[in-house]
N, C-alpha and C positions, 0 to 999 in steps of 0.2 A: 596671134591671129585675130582677125576681126570676127564679129558675130556673123557676118555674111559668109565668110569662108567656112566657119564652123557649121552653118546651116547647109552649105553646099556639100560638105563632107557627110553630114547626117543623111541628106537626101541620097547621096551616092551609096552609102552603106545600105540603105533600104532597097535601092535598085542599082546594083553595081555592073552596069553595062558600058562598054566603051572606055574612053580615056577621060579622066578628070585632070585638067591642067590648071595649076594655081601658080600665079606669077607674083613676084615681089612680096614674098612672105617675110615677116619680121617677127620673131619670137624671142623675147628677152634681148640679149645682145648678139643674137645670131640672125643673119639675113640670108635668104635663098632667093635667087633671081627667078627660078622656075622649079616646080615640083610636078612630076608626072605620076599620077596614081592610076594603077590598073588593078582592080580587085578590091573586094570588101576588106580583107585583112590589112592591106596597105592603107586604106582610108581610116580604119580603126586606129592604126598606129599613128597616123598623122593627127587625128583628133586627140589622141592621148598626149601627143607632144605639145598641144596647145593648152594643157591643164596648167593652172597657175603654179609657179614654183613652190610657194610656201605651203602647198597642200601635199607635197611629196617628201619622202625621206631623202636624205643627202645622197645615198647610193643611186636612187632612181634619177635624181637631178643630174648626176654625173653621166649616167647612161643616156639621158635625154639630150644633153649637150653634145655628147659624142655622136649620136644619131643625126642630129641637126647638122653638125659639121660635115658628116659624110654625105648629107643631102646636097651640099653645095654652099653652105653658109660661110 
């Protein structure tokens, strides 16, 4: 995710009102055409998904890929 998207997520976490819609997201080898975020917890999870792979243990990387795939990647 780009730094612009990460900033939007951080801003939404601070003030989680309405719907945050992110389009054409690419993280690693997974791509999502659209992600709709409603709520602080969802924004926190989306921000965690953008963490670089090499800073996570293998088990977490596998869970991250599974979540991204479920999001529409």
